[in-house]
C-alpha positions in Angstrom: 28.2 -26.1 -45.7 26.2 -23.4 -43.8 27.9 -21.0 -41.5 26.3 -22.8 -38.5 27.9 -26.1 -39.3 31.3 -26.7 -37.7 34.2 -28.2 -39.6 35.4 -31.3 -37.8 39.0 -32.4 -37.9 40.2 -35.9 -38.5 42.0 -37.4 -35.5 45.3 -37.1 -37.3 44.7 -33.4 -38.0 43.6 -32.8 -34.5 46.7 -34.5 -33.1 48.9 -32.4 -35.4 47.2 -29.2 -34.3 47.5 -30.1 -30.6 51.2 -31.0 -31.0 51.8 -27.6 -32.8 50.1 -25.8 -29.8 52.2 -27.8 -27.3 55.4 -26.9 -29.2 54.5 -23.3 -29.2 53.8 -23.4 -25.5 57.1 -25.1 -24.8 59.1 -22.6 -26.8 57.4 -19.6 -25.2 57.8 -21.1 -21.7 61.4 -22.1 -22.2 62.3 -18.7 -23.5 61.1 -16.7 -20.4 62.1 -19.5 -18.0 65.7 -19.5 -19.3 65.7 -15.7 -19.1 64.4 -15.7 -15.5 67.0 -18.3 -14.4 69.7 -15.9 -15.7 68.2 -12.8 -14.0 67.3 -14.2 -10.6 69.1 -16.2 -8.0 68.0 -19.8 -7.9 66.0 -19.3 -4.7 62.2 -19.7 -4.2 60.8 -16.2 -3.7 58.3 -17.5 -1.1 60.0 -20.2 1.0 63.6 -19.0 0.3 64.7 -22.6 -0.5 67.9 -22.6 -2.6 67.8 -25.0 -5.5 71.0 -26.2 -7.2 72.0 -28.8 -9.8 69.1 -31.1 -10.8 66.8 -29.4 -8.2 66.7 -26.3 -10.5 64.0 -28.1 -12.5 61.7 -27.6 -9.4 61.9 -23.8 -9.9 59.0 -22.4 -12.0 58.4 -18.9 -13.3 55.3 -17.3 -11.7 53.7 -14.4 -13.6 52.8 -11.9 -10.9 49.9 -10.5 -13.0 48.9 -14.1 -14.1 49.3 -13.0 -17.8 51.6 -15.4 -19.5 51.9 -13.1 -22.5 53.3 -10.3 -20.3 57.0 -11.1 -20.4 59.1 -7.9 -20.1 62.8 -8.4 -20.7 63.7 -7.0 -17.3 61.7 -9.8 -15.6 59.5 -7.3 -13.6 56.4 -9.6 -14.0 58.2 -12.8 -12.9 59.3 -14.4 -9.7 60.9 -17.8 -9.3 58.9 -20.2 -7.1 59.4 -23.8 -6.3 56.7 -26.1 -7.6 55.1 -26.3 -4.1 54.9 -22.6 -3.6 53.7 -22.1 -7.2 50.9 -24.6 -6.7 50.0 -22.9 -3.4 50.0 -19.5 -5.1 47.5 -20.7 -7.7 45.2 -22.4 -5.2 45.3 -19.6 -2.7 42.3 -17.7 -4.2 40.3 -20.9 -4.3 40.8 -21.5 -0.6 40.0 -17.9 0.3 36.7 -18.3 -1.6 35.9 -21.5 0.3 36.7 -19.8 3.6 34.4 -16.9 2.8 31.6 -19.3 2.0 31.7 -20.9 5.5 32.2 -17.6 7.3 35.8 -18.0 8.2 38.1 -15.0 8.4 39.8 -15.0 4.9 42.5 -12.7 6.2 44.0 -15.5 8.3 47.4 -16.8 7.0 47.0 -20.1 5.3 49.5 -21.8 7.6 47.1 -21.5 10.5 44.2 -22.9 8.5 42.1 -25.3 10.4 40.0 -27.4 8.1 37.4 -28.3 10.8 37.2 -24.8 12.4 33.7 -24.1 10.9 32.4 -27.6 11.3 30.4 -26.7 14.4 28.6 -23.9 12.6 27.8 -26.2 9.7 26.2 -28.8 11.9 23.7 -26.3 13.4 
């Protein structure tokens, strides 16, 4: 086999490799999540919603520097966010890029976002 040919995996081998990767991801995630839940109060750092009992599963660990391998034991790279705020955090940059494309002021808070504000400019 030449160096340019790629080795293809059988469907079973591929599934085994994917499952091993999923297990590794779950173990890594559960480790820092459990640690963060012990370190921080069960409150979303953005919306300040308190989550107790079964609702704790809605709390996620957000990596402030977006590097999931940077997990200091003191939790300085983490914050607990509810699933809604965590989703917003990861789509925030996308929305700012879209606003910049249509000439909107990207410094506006997202809560005052008007999806049709630049429509008149686009029609010209």
